[in-house]
Each structure stands twice: as C-alpha cells, then as structure tokens.
C-alpha positions as CSV (number, residue, x, y, z in Angstrom):
1,M,0.0,0.0,0.0
2,A,1.4,3.4,-1.0
3,F,1.5,6.1,1.7
4,P,1.5,9.9,1.1
5,G,4.4,12.2,1.7
6,T,6.0,13.9,4.6
7,A,5.3,17.4,5.9
8,L,6.1,20.5,4.0
9,P,7.3,23.3,6.3
10,L,4.5,25.9,6.6
11,A,4.2,29.3,8.2
12,S,1.9,29.4,11.2
13,S,-1.2,31.4,11.2
14,S,0.3,33.7,13.9
15,S,2.5,35.3,11.3
16,L,-0.4,36.5,9.2
17,P,-1.2,39.8,10.9
18,S,2.3,41.1,10.5
19,S,1.9,42.2,6.9
20,S,-0.9,43.3,4.6
21,T,-0.8,41.2,1.5
22,I,-2.6,40.9,-1.9
23,S,-2.8,37.3,-3.1
24,W,-2.3,36.8,-6.8
25,G,-2.0,33.8,-9.1
26,C,1.5,32.5,-9.8
27,A,1.4,33.3,-13.5
28,L,0.9,37.0,-13.4
29,S,0.3,38.8,-16.7
30,W,1.6,42.3,-17.4
31,A,-1.9,43.7,-17.0
32,S,-2.6,41.9,-13.7
33,T,0.8,43.0,-12.4
34,R,0.2,46.7,-13.0
35,L,-3.3,46.4,-11.6
36,A,-2.0,44.6,-8.5
37,L,0.7,47.2,-7.9
38,R,-1.9,50.0,-8.0
39,Q,-4.0,48.0,-5.5
40,L,-0.9,47.5,-3.3
41,G,-0.1,51.2,-3.4
42,R,-3.7,52.0,-2.3
43,A,-3.7,49.3,0.3
44,G,-0.3,50.5,1.7
45,G,0.8,46.9,2.0
46,R,3.8,46.8,4.3
47,G,5.6,44.1,6.2
48,P,7.0,44.1,9.8
49,A,9.8,46.5,8.9
50,G,7.7,48.8,6.7
51,N,8.5,46.7,3.6
52,V,6.0,46.6,0.8
53,V,5.0,42.9,0.4
54,V,3.9,41.1,-2.7
55,S,2.2,37.8,-1.8
56,I,2.0,35.1,-4.5
57,R,-0.2,32.2,-3.3
58,G,0.8,32.9,0.3
59,C,4.5,33.2,-0.4
60,S,5.6,36.7,0.6
61,A,8.5,38.4,-1.1
62,P,9.7,41.9,-0.1
63,A,9.5,44.4,-2.9
64,I,11.0,47.3,-0.9
65,H,13.8,46.4,1.4
66,G,14.7,48.2,4.7
67,G,12.2,50.9,4.1
68,A,14.5,52.5,1.5
69,K,12.9,54.8,-1.0
70,R,12.7,53.5,-4.6
71,N,11.0,54.9,-7.6
72,S,8.0,53.4,-9.2
73,S,10.0,51.9,-12.1
74,T,12.1,50.0,-9.6
75,R,9.0,48.8,-7.8
76,V,7.5,47.5,-11.1
77,M,10.7,45.6,-12.0
78,A,10.9,44.0,-8.5
79,A,7.3,42.9,-8.7
80,L,7.8,41.5,-12.2
81,K,10.9,39.6,-11.1
82,D,8.9,38.0,-8.3
83,A,6.2,37.1,-10.7
84,E,8.6,35.5,-13.2
85,Q,10.1,33.5,-10.3
86,A,6.6,32.3,-9.4
87,K,6.0,31.1,-13.0
88,E,9.0,28.9,-12.7
89,S,8.1,27.5,-9.3
90,P,5.2,25.3,-8.4
91,S,2.2,26.9,-6.8
92,L,1.6,26.4,-3.1
93,K,-1.2,24.0,-4.0
94,E,1.1,22.0,-6.2
95,S,3.9,22.0,-3.6
96,L,1.5,20.7,-1.0
97,D,0.3,18.0,-3.3
98,M,3.8,16.9,-4.0
99,S,4.5,16.8,-0.3
100,V,1.5,14.6,0.3
101,A,2.2,12.2,-2.6
102,S,5.9,11.8,-2.9
103,H,7.2,10.4,0.4
104,D,6.3,7.7,2.9
105,V,4.3,9.5,5.7
106,L,5.0,6.9,8.4
107,P,8.5,6.1,9.8
108,P,9.5,2.4,10.2
109,I,8.9,1.0,13.7
110,K,10.4,-1.9,15.5
111,A,7.4,-3.0,17.7
112,H,3.6,-2.9,17.5
113,K,2.1,0.4,18.5
114,R,-1.5,1.4,19.3
115,V,-2.5,5.1,19.0
116,V,-5.8,6.2,20.5
117,L,-7.1,9.5,19.1
118,V,-9.6,11.6,21.1
119,R,-11.2,14.8,20.1
120,H,-11.7,17.5,22.8
121,G,-15.0,17.9,24.5
122,E,-17.6,20.4,23.5
123,S,-16.3,24.0,23.6
124,T,-18.0,27.3,24.1
125,W,-17.6,28.1,20.4
126,N,-18.9,24.7,19.4
127,A,-22.0,25.4,21.4
128,I,-22.7,28.8,19.7
129,G,-21.7,27.9,16.2
130,R,-18.5,30.0,15.8
131,I,-15.7,28.8,13.5
132,Q,-12.8,28.0,15.7
133,G,-9.9,26.9,13.5
134,S,-6.6,27.3,15.4
135,S,-7.8,30.2,17.5
136,D,-7.5,29.8,21.2
137,F,-10.4,31.7,22.7
138,A,-12.8,28.8,23.4
139,V,-12.9,26.7,26.5
140,L,-14.8,23.6,27.5
141,T,-18.5,23.9,28.4
142,P,-19.9,22.0,31.3
143,K,-21.1,19.4,28.8
144,G,-17.6,19.2,27.3
145,V,-16.1,18.6,30.8
146,S,-18.7,15.8,31.3
147,Q,-17.8,14.3,27.9
148,A,-14.1,14.3,28.8
149,E,-14.9,12.7,32.2
150,T,-16.7,9.9,30.3
151,S,-13.7,9.4,28.1
152,R,-11.5,9.3,31.2
153,Q,-13.6,6.5,32.6
154,M,-13.6,4.6,29.3
155,L,-9.8,4.7,29.1
156,L,-9.2,4.3,32.8
157,G,-7.8,0.8,32.6
158,D,-5.2,1.5,30.0
159,N,-1.5,1.8,30.8
160,F,-0.6,4.5,28.2
161,D,3.1,5.2,27.8
162,S,2.7,8.8,26.8
163,C,0.2,11.5,25.8
164,F,0.5,14.0,23.0
165,Y,-1.9,16.9,23.0
166,S,-2.7,20.1,21.1
167,P,-1.7,23.2,23.2
168,L,-5.0,25.0,22.6
169,A,-7.0,25.5,25.8
170,R,-10.0,23.3,25.0
171,T,-7.8,20.4,24.1
172,K,-5.2,20.8,26.8
173,R,-8.0,20.7,29.4
174,T,-9.6,17.6,27.8
175,A,-6.2,15.8,27.9
176,E,-5.6,16.8,31.6
177,I,-9.0,15.3,32.6
178,I,-8.4,12.1,30.7
179,W,-4.8,11.7,31.9
180,D,-5.8,12.4,35.5
181,A,-3.3,11.1,38.0
182,R,-1.0,9.3,35.5
183,E,2.6,10.1,36.2
184,K,3.9,9.4,32.7
185,P,4.8,12.4,30.4
186,M,2.3,14.6,28.6
187,V,3.8,16.3,25.5
188,S,2.4,19.4,23.9
189,L,2.7,19.3,20.1
190,F,2.1,22.5,18.2
191,D,1.4,20.7,14.9
192,L,-1.7,19.1,16.6
193,R,-3.5,22.4,16.7
194,E,-6.7,22.6,14.8
195,I,-6.8,23.5,11.1
196,D,-5.7,27.1,10.3
197,L,-8.7,28.9,8.8
198,Y,-7.2,32.4,8.7
199,S,-10.0,35.0,8.0
200,F,-12.8,32.5,8.7
201,Q,-11.7,32.1,12.4
202,G,-14.0,33.8,14.9
203,L,-16.9,34.2,12.5
204,Y,-20.4,32.7,13.1
205,K,-21.2,30.2,10.3
206,Q,-23.9,32.5,8.9
207,E,-21.4,35.4,8.9
208,G,-19.1,33.2,6.8
209,K,-21.8,32.6,4.3
210,D,-22.7,36.3,4.2
211,R,-19.2,37.7,3.9
212,Y,-17.6,35.1,1.7
213,G,-20.4,33.6,-0.4
214,E,-18.9,31.3,-3.0
215,N,-15.7,30.9,-1.0
216,Y,-17.7,29.6,2.0
217,R,-19.6,27.3,-0.4
218,M,-16.2,25.9,-1.6
219,W,-15.3,25.3,2.1
220,Q,-18.5,23.3,2.5
221,K,-18.6,21.4,-0.8
222,D,-14.9,21.0,-1.9
223,A,-12.8,21.7,1.1
224,A,-9.7,20.1,-0.4
225,N,-9.5,22.9,-3.0
226,F,-10.8,25.6,-0.7
227,E,-8.4,28.6,-0.7
228,I,-8.4,31.6,1.7
229,D,-5.9,34.4,2.2
230,G,-3.5,32.7,-0.2
231,H,-3.6,29.3,1.7
232,Y,-5.1,25.9,1.1
233,P,-6.1,25.0,4.7
234,V,-7.0,21.4,4.2
235,R,-3.9,20.6,2.2
236,E,-1.7,22.4,4.7
237,L,-3.4,20.3,7.4
238,W,-2.6,17.0,5.7
239,A,1.0,18.0,5.4
240,R,1.0,18.9,9.1
241,A,-0.6,15.6,10.1
242,Q,2.2,13.8,8.4
243,S,4.7,15.7,10.5
244,C,2.8,14.7,13.6
245,W,3.1,11.0,12.8
246,Q,6.8,11.3,12.7
247,S,6.8,12.6,16.3
248,I,4.2,10.2,17.6
249,L,5.5,7.0,16.1
250,N,9.2,7.8,16.8
251,S,8.4,8.2,20.5
252,D,9.0,5.6,23.1
253,G,6.2,3.2,24.2
254,I,3.7,1.1,22.5
255,S,0.4,2.6,23.7
256,I,0.0,6.3,22.9
257,L,-2.9,8.7,23.6
258,V,-3.3,11.7,21.3
259,V,-5.9,14.4,22.2
260,A,-6.5,16.9,19.4
261,H,-9.3,18.3,17.3
262,N,-11.9,17.4,14.7
263,A,-10.1,18.2,11.5
264,V,-6.6,17.2,12.8
265,N,-7.9,13.8,13.9
266,Q,-9.5,13.3,10.5
267,A,-6.2,14.1,8.9
268,L,-4.3,11.8,11.2
269,V,-6.6,8.9,10.4
270,A,-6.5,9.6,6.7
271,T,-2.8,10.1,6.3
272,A,-2.1,6.9,8.3
273,T,-4.4,4.9,6.0
274,G,-3.2,6.5,2.8
275,L,-6.2,8.8,2.1
276,G,-5.8,12.2,0.6
277,P,-7.3,15.6,1.5
278,E,-10.4,14.8,-0.7
279,Y,-11.5,12.6,2.2
280,F,-11.9,15.6,4.5
281,R,-15.3,15.3,6.3
282,Q,-15.8,11.7,5.2
283,L,-14.5,10.3,8.4
284,L,-16.4,12.1,11.2
285,Q,-14.9,13.0,14.6
286,S,-17.5,14.1,17.2
287,N,-16.7,15.7,20.6
288,C,-14.7,13.2,22.7
289,G,-15.1,10.6,19.9
290,V,-12.4,7.9,20.1
291,S,-10.6,6.5,17.1
292,V,-8.0,3.7,17.4
293,L,-5.1,2.9,15.0
294,D,-2.8,-0.2,15.2
295,F,0.6,-0.1,13.6
296,T,2.5,-3.4,12.9
297,P,6.1,-3.4,11.8
298,R,7.0,-5.0,8.5
299,M,9.4,-7.9,8.5
300,S,12.0,-6.0,6.5
301,G,12.1,-3.4,9.2
302,D,13.0,-0.4,6.9
303,L,9.5,0.2,5.4
304,P,6.5,2.0,6.8
305,P,4.4,-0.2,9.1
306,Y,1.1,-1.8,8.3
307,V,-1.9,0.2,9.6
308,C,-5.2,-1.0,10.8
309,L,-8.1,1.3,11.8
310,D,-9.6,-0.6,14.7
311,R,-12.4,1.8,15.3
312,L,-13.6,5.3,14.3
313,N,-15.4,7.9,16.4
314,Q,-16.7,5.8,19.3
315,T,-18.6,8.6,21.2
316,P,-19.8,9.0,24.8
317,S,-23.4,9.0,23.5
318,P,-24.8,6.4,21.1
319,P,-23.9,7.0,17.4
320,L,-27.5,7.0,16.3
321,I,-27.9,10.3,18.1
322,V,-26.6,12.8,15.6
323,S,-23.6,14.7,16.9
324,G,-21.5,16.6,14.5
325,G,-21.5,16.6,10.7
326,R,-24.4,17.3,8.4
327,K,-27.8,15.9,9.2
328,A,-28.7,13.0,7.0
329,L,-32.2,11.6,6.4
330,T,-30.8,8.5,4.7
331,R,-28.3,6.2,6.2
332,V,-27.0,2.6,6.2
333,L,-26.3,0.7,9.4
334,L,-23.8,-2.1,9.0
335,V,-24.3,-4.8,11.8
336,C,-21.8,-7.6,12.2
337,H,-23.5,-10.9,13.2
338,G,-23.2,-12.2,16.7
339,A,-20.2,-14.2,17.9
340,T,-19.7,-17.9,16.9
341,D,-17.5,-20.6,18.5
342,S,-15.1,-20.0,15.6
343,S,-14.8,-16.3,16.2
344,I,-14.3,-16.7,19.9
345,Q,-11.6,-19.3,19.3
346,R,-10.0,-17.0,16.7
347,R,-10.5,-19.6,13.9
348,F,-11.7,-19.1,10.4
349,P,-15.4,-20.0,10.1
350,A,-16.0,-23.7,10.5
351,S,-18.8,-23.8,7.9
352,A,-21.3,-21.5,6.1
353,N,-24.1,-22.8,8.4
354,E,-22.3,-22.1,11.7
355,N,-24.8,-20.3,14.0
356,V,-24.2,-17.9,16.8
357,N,-23.3,-19.2,20.3
358,V,-24.6,-17.9,23.6
359,L,-22.5,-14.7,23.5
360,G,-23.6,-14.2,19.9
361,S,-27.2,-14.3,20.9
362,I,-26.6,-11.8,23.6
363,Q,-24.8,-9.5,21.1
364,S,-27.8,-9.8,18.7
365,G,-30.1,-8.7,21.5
366,K,-27.9,-5.8,22.5
367,V,-27.6,-4.4,19.0
368,A,-31.4,-4.9,18.4
369,E,-32.0,-2.9,21.6
370,L,-29.6,-0.1,20.4
371,L,-31.5,0.1,17.1
372,L,-34.8,0.8,18.9
373,D,-33.7,4.5,18.7
374,V,-34.4,4.5,14.9
375,N,-37.2,3.3,12.7
376,V,-35.6,0.6,10.5
377,D,-37.3,0.3,7.1
378,V,-35.4,-2.6,5.5
379,V,-33.1,-5.3,6.9
380,L,-30.8,-7.0,4.4
381,H,-28.8,-10.1,5.5
382,G,-26.6,-12.8,4.2
383,P,-27.7,-16.4,3.8
384,G,-25.6,-17.8,6.6
385,S,-27.2,-19.0,9.9
386,C,-25.4,-16.5,12.1
387,A,-26.4,-13.5,9.9
388,K,-30.0,-14.7,9.7
389,H,-30.2,-15.1,13.5
390,T,-29.0,-11.5,14.2
391,A,-31.3,-10.1,11.4
392,D,-34.3,-11.9,12.8
393,Y,-33.6,-10.6,16.3
394,I,-33.4,-7.0,15.0
395,T,-36.7,-7.4,13.0
396,Q,-38.6,-8.9,15.9
397,V,-37.5,-6.1,18.3
398,Q,-38.3,-3.4,15.8
399,E,-41.8,-4.7,15.2
400,A,-42.4,-5.0,18.9
401,A,-41.5,-1.4,19.6
402,D,-45.0,-0.4,20.4
403,C,-45.3,-3.2,22.9
404,L,-42.0,-2.3,24.5
405,G,-43.2,1.3,25.1
406,V,-40.7,2.8,22.7
407,N,-43.2,3.9,20.0
408,C,-47.0,4.1,20.2
409,L,-47.2,3.1,16.5
410,P,-46.3,-0.4,15.2
411,R,-43.3,-0.7,12.9
412,Y,-43.2,-2.8,9.8
413,V,-39.8,-4.0,8.6
414,D,-39.1,-5.4,5.2
415,T,-36.5,-8.3,5.4
416,K,-34.6,-9.6,2.4
417,E,-31.8,-12.1,2.0
418,L,-28.9,-11.3,-0.4
419,S,-26.6,-14.0,-1.6
420,G,-23.9,-11.4,-2.2
421,L,-23.7,-10.9,1.6
422,R,-22.5,-14.4,2.3
423,D,-19.1,-14.9,4.0
424,M,-16.0,-15.7,2.1
425,D,-15.2,-19.3,1.4
426,W,-11.9,-19.8,3.1
427,G,-11.0,-23.2,1.4
428,E,-8.3,-25.1,3.2
429,W,-8.2,-22.5,6.0
430,Q,-11.8,-23.2,7.0
431,G,-12.0,-23.9,10.7
432,K,-8.2,-23.5,11.3
433,P,-6.7,-21.1,13.9
434,K,-5.6,-17.9,12.2
435,E,-2.1,-18.0,13.7
436,S,-1.6,-21.5,12.3
437,V,-1.8,-20.5,8.7
438,V,-0.1,-17.2,8.5
439,E,2.3,-15.2,10.8
440,P,0.6,-12.0,12.2
441,E,3.2,-9.7,10.6
442,R,2.4,-11.2,7.1
443,W,-1.4,-11.1,7.2
444,Q,-1.7,-8.0,5.1
445,D,0.9,-9.3,2.7
446,Y,-1.3,-12.4,2.2
447,L,-4.3,-10.2,1.5
448,Q,-2.5,-8.6,-1.4
449,H,-0.3,-11.3,-2.8
450,E,-1.4,-14.8,-1.8
451,V,-4.1,-17.2,-2.9
452,V,-5.6,-19.6,-0.3
453,P,-6.0,-23.1,-1.8
454,G,-9.6,-23.9,-2.5
455,A,-10.8,-20.6,-1.3
456,E,-12.8,-17.8,-3.0
457,S,-10.4,-15.3,-4.5
458,L,-10.2,-11.8,-3.1
459,S,-11.1,-10.4,-6.5
460,S,-14.3,-12.5,-6.5
461,L,-15.1,-11.2,-3.0
462,W,-14.3,-7.7,-4.1
463,E,-16.7,-7.9,-7.1
464,R,-19.7,-9.5,-5.3
465,A,-19.4,-7.3,-2.3
466,G,-19.3,-4.3,-4.6
467,D,-22.5,-5.5,-6.3
468,A,-24.1,-6.1,-2.9
469,W,-23.2,-2.5,-1.9
470,Q,-24.9,-1.2,-5.0
471,T,-28.0,-3.2,-4.1
472,V,-27.9,-1.6,-0.6
473,L,-27.8,1.9,-2.2
474,N,-30.6,1.0,-4.6
475,E,-32.8,0.0,-1.6
476,L,-31.9,3.2,0.1
477,G,-32.7,5.3,-3.0
478,N,-36.0,3.5,-3.4
479,L,-37.0,4.3,0.1
480,A,-36.3,8.0,-0.4
481,V,-38.3,8.1,-3.6
482,S,-41.3,6.4,-2.0
483,S,-41.1,8.9,0.9
484,D,-41.1,11.9,-1.6
485,S,-44.0,10.5,-3.6
486,D,-46.2,9.9,-0.4
487,D,-45.7,13.4,1.0
488,P,-43.2,15.8,-0.5
489,K,-43.4,18.0,2.7
490,E,-42.5,15.1,5.0
491,S,-38.8,14.9,6.1
492,K,-38.6,11.4,7.3
493,E,-35.4,9.4,8.1
494,R,-34.9,6.3,6.0
495,T,-32.7,3.5,7.3
496,V,-31.4,0.3,5.8
497,V,-29.8,-2.2,8.1
498,V,-27.3,-4.7,6.6
499,V,-26.4,-7.8,8.6
500,S,-23.4,-9.8,7.4
501,H,-19.9,-10.9,8.2
502,P,-17.0,-8.5,9.1
503,T,-15.2,-9.6,5.9
504,V,-18.1,-8.5,3.7
505,H,-18.7,-5.3,5.6
506,I,-15.1,-4.2,5.3
507,T,-15.2,-4.8,1.6
508,M,-18.4,-2.8,1.2
509,L,-16.9,0.1,3.3
510,A,-13.9,0.1,0.9
511,H,-16.3,0.4,-2.0
512,C,-18.2,3.2,-0.2
513,L,-15.0,5.1,0.2
514,G,-13.8,4.5,-3.3
515,L,-10.8,2.5,-2.3
516,S,-9.0,-0.4,-4.0
517,Q,-8.8,-4.1,-3.0
518,A,-5.4,-3.4,-1.4
519,A,-7.2,-1.5,1.4
520,L,-9.0,-4.6,2.8
521,G,-6.4,-5.2,5.5
522,S,-6.6,-1.6,6.8
523,Y,-9.9,-1.9,8.7
524,H,-11.2,-4.1,11.5
525,L,-14.7,-5.0,12.7
526,D,-15.8,-7.1,15.7
527,T,-18.8,-9.4,16.0
528,G,-21.9,-7.6,17.2
529,S,-20.4,-4.2,16.2
530,L,-22.3,-1.3,14.5
531,S,-20.9,1.0,11.8
532,V,-22.9,4.0,10.5
533,V,-22.7,5.5,7.0
534,D,-24.7,8.7,6.5
535,F,-25.9,10.0,3.1
536,P,-26.7,13.7,3.6
537,D,-27.1,14.2,-0.1
538,G,-29.2,11.1,-0.6
539,A,-28.3,7.6,-1.7
540,S,-26.5,8.8,-4.9
541,G,-24.3,11.2,-2.9
542,R,-21.1,10.5,-1.0
543,G,-21.2,8.2,2.0
544,I,-20.0,9.8,5.3
545,V,-18.7,7.3,7.9
546,R,-20.1,8.4,11.2
547,C,-18.6,5.6,13.2
548,L,-16.8,2.3,12.6
549,N,-16.8,-0.7,14.8
550,Y,-18.9,0.7,17.7
551,T,-19.3,-1.8,20.5
552,A,-20.1,0.2,23.6
553,H,-23.8,-1.0,23.4
554,L,-22.6,-4.5,24.3
555,G,-22.1,-3.5,27.9
556,R,-19.9,-5.9,29.8
557,W,-19.2,-7.7,26.6
558,A,-18.0,-4.5,24.8
559,V,-14.6,-4.7,23.2
560,P,-12.3,-2.4,25.2
561,V,-11.0,0.6,23.3
562,T,-7.5,-0.2,24.4
563,R,-7.5,-3.9,23.8
564,P,-4.2,-4.9,22.1
565,S,-5.0,-5.9,18.5
566,L,-2.8,-7.0,15.7
567,A,-3.4,-6.7,12.0
568,D,-4.1,-10.4,11.6
569,E,-7.5,-9.8,13.2
570,D,-8.8,-7.7,10.3
571,F,-10.9,-10.6,8.9
C-alpha cells in the first residue's frame, strides 16, 4: 500500500497579521501585475519593517527592502521579477500535493504500537456555532467537561506510555481530565493544533456565508480545494498531520494517547491509512469521539508499518444520536452478526451454516435494543445462519417497539436475503486457527499477494461485495423516492440495516470510500459491532462514515478501546 508524503514546512497562522498582502495567481500577466501594484499602493501593504510585500499564493517576497525609497520603475521591476520566479516555481497547492504524494508518511517502527485519538469535549464556540480553527479563545463547556470525564472512565484501565496533545486550551483541558493522575509524560505538540482557517476564524457560520459567499460554499462542498488568504487550509493540514506521525511513532512506548481536534484527527486517520485531502469530512470526529489505529512493523524493518483502523469515532453517546457533521435523512447501518464458536476461538469460520453461540445471541439482542432508537425500514442479510439469527432478532424487536413502550405506532420492517452478503469461502483455511496458517506480521501481505488453496479469490469477494453495496444503495434510494411520492413535505429518516460478516462489511466500506482491493487489510470489525454511514445528499451522494466498529452497546461484553489488536484480526 502506498503512503502519502512527509510534511512541507509551513508558516503558522500567527505570522499573518504582521503584513498586509494581496494574493495573486502565480502566472501574473503584465496587465494583472500593473493592476495589483496599483492596488498594493492604495492598500499600503507593508511588512513588519515597513516593507511593501507582494504575496503570491501565500509566499511573501519583499519588494522594498529596509524601508529605502525606490522609484515606481524599480518597484515594477521588482514585482515582475517576483512574478517570473513564481512562474518557474510550483504553486503552493502543487507544492502541498507533491509533499502529500511523494514520500512515505510513516516512519519504520520496531514494535507494535497502538495510537488512541480523542477529540476535545464540546467547547464554548462549538455550542454557539463560531468557526474556531486554530484560534485559542474557546474553553470547554460543562457538557464538554462531562464528555471528557466519560472518556477518562472509558480509558481508565489502559496503561498509556505517553500522551500528545494540542496546546489549545480546549484540548489541553480535555487531555488533563483524561490523563488524570497518571505520572507518565504529557507532550504538547504545536502541529496538533486545529486547522488554520485564517480570516474564517471567529466568524459565526452565517457570517461566513454572508461575507464570503462562493468561497464559503467551496469550504463546505470542496474543502480540499478551498483557498483563503492565499492558503489551502486542508492541504496544509494534511502535510502537518504527516509531520505529527513522525513525532508520535518515533516516540518511546507502544500505547500512545493523542488528544486533538476534529479536522486534525480526521487528517491523522486519513494520512495513516493512505487517504488524501479529498476525504476531509468523510470520516467524522465528534466531541470526545475515540478512534484507534494499530501499527504493525514490516518484517523487512525499513518500510512504513502496516496500519489497521480498529475503530472510528466511538462517542460518549450512542452513534444513532446525531452529533457533528451534516444531518442525514438517509443512512446505512452495518451490523456484524453475533459471535460464533469459531470467532471466539480465533478460527476461520467452520462452515457457512455455523450459528451464533450464547455470546452471539446476547450480542444480537444488544444491537437490536440499540436500534430501537431508529425506525428501521429494511433489513438485508446474508444467507448464513449467524447473519439470519441477528437479522431476525433486530426485526422482531423493531416490530415489537409499540409493545416495548418505545413507540406508540407499530413498525413494519421489510426483510430480504442477499446471496452477495455471504461470508468468504476460506477453502483449506476453514476452521483453522488464524495463527496456524499465517504469521501475524504477514497477514496484510497475504491479503495482497497470496491465494488460499480452494478458497474464494479476493477479486471475487471484491466484485460481489461491490454488487451487494450497490444493491444496498438502490434499496436506500427507493425508500427516499417512495417517501417523496407519499408526501413531498415530509422529512422522514430512511434507514437500511445490513447484517453480514465482518469480511463483507469491510469490503463494502472500501467500495463506499472509493478505495481499492489493497485496502482490505486496513480496517477491523468485531462481531456484534455497528458501523454507521450517512448519506446527507441522498443515496446517490457521498457516504460519510459516522462511526466504525462501535461496540459500547454490548455493555460488559463491549470490546475495550485499548485492547491490544494485531493486523491479523482484520478478517
């Protein structure tokens, strides 16, 4: 798997107020140069020492040095020289793209490492809808303090080796609450600050719309290409996240806590798993949401480690209660079937007809109870016994909602079996312990290069799971159409539940994110877990992963956030 590049050194936002600049395109024409110089003269653009500054895509170059007087002809020639140099050099956007694409982002490691990412609790500016960026005026609200305390309790049993945190007040306080009485070091890392949003910072969201119009729309719709004050904030953030990984993974210890921000944590997850800035806002991070990444060294020792996203955005409150991100009326809930004897014993499935065991039945009941918070329209499930059992449990509880006092109206759930949701045929590996057929460090190599004798090929799994995902989207689209035709004024949530095997769900998630087959070893799901994919623009729009591998609903059987997990558990 290819990984993006290392960080490009960037000026911090704190340097911006020191000079008044006009941002021009790198390929200035004679006419635009003259116009810009006239604008610069009117604006009186001067740097820290009284220097006139010409800014080309955020790269400032002094046009008058030391405050010395120069005639207008000299000024024009200096500006034109700067413009010609800019023509020969890549733009800031191109430089950032080259930084992201040309180097390995992750350093080699010698031992397994687990990194737990936590976003800060709700801040005062979160609560009132101000754009924070990397400003440091907001503090935690009482709700934010409570969220941080819940995270502290959730992580109480872990023996973290170190904690990295953003120096901004809202994050520093969250880190202090979670770290509590631990005596091991806390490290403030400036690059973990929130995304630099320059002129947007401090504005209410409506003010941003009113003042910036199309530019604000670009920030909402195409953030990777959003430009403000001569900067590309999201691309800068991706480069900065790569720099953070160098500090985090080169530190001592195998269990590391990182407390940061929404956008930064998105960038950390994305850069670790090889996703570019176009994935901004596709992997949600709610207040005090927890994401976990496992890093496994390669056998060669001099290559970037394998990476597995163990979970994404496990929040203090259930993921079906919308918190953060755009509101979506259509969504898909991916439910992994309950545990079987094979899954408990860490074996490949013994047969296609293996049913859930006692724990699996409990898990099925727990996930069915969690889903009472939503009206499920359709349940799609695979043909295997374990998937059928979990799907039937969910359907029965949904249709008994009125009797359970959850809803005064009865619910009717359409249930369908899809052959494409069947588990993978593991051939000669069927029923065998995972560790007996492949070394843990080589699991992701097998996923990309090996063929299991007598088993279904990965390309076959990839194709049929892709077809199954399209069927899921068609079901979701049909529900939205029928809702519109019944009552165009009604805004009703439409939900499709898919019950299948972790293997199949991982493959469908890869299709949802537009990834390749090589990504299958980069995600992990547990039995009884829930993953939520929102579609704020409808079934034909982009899927937004609200959470991945949520297990808190399982109570005493929940999978601990800090459980050691190796890459061989991905399937």
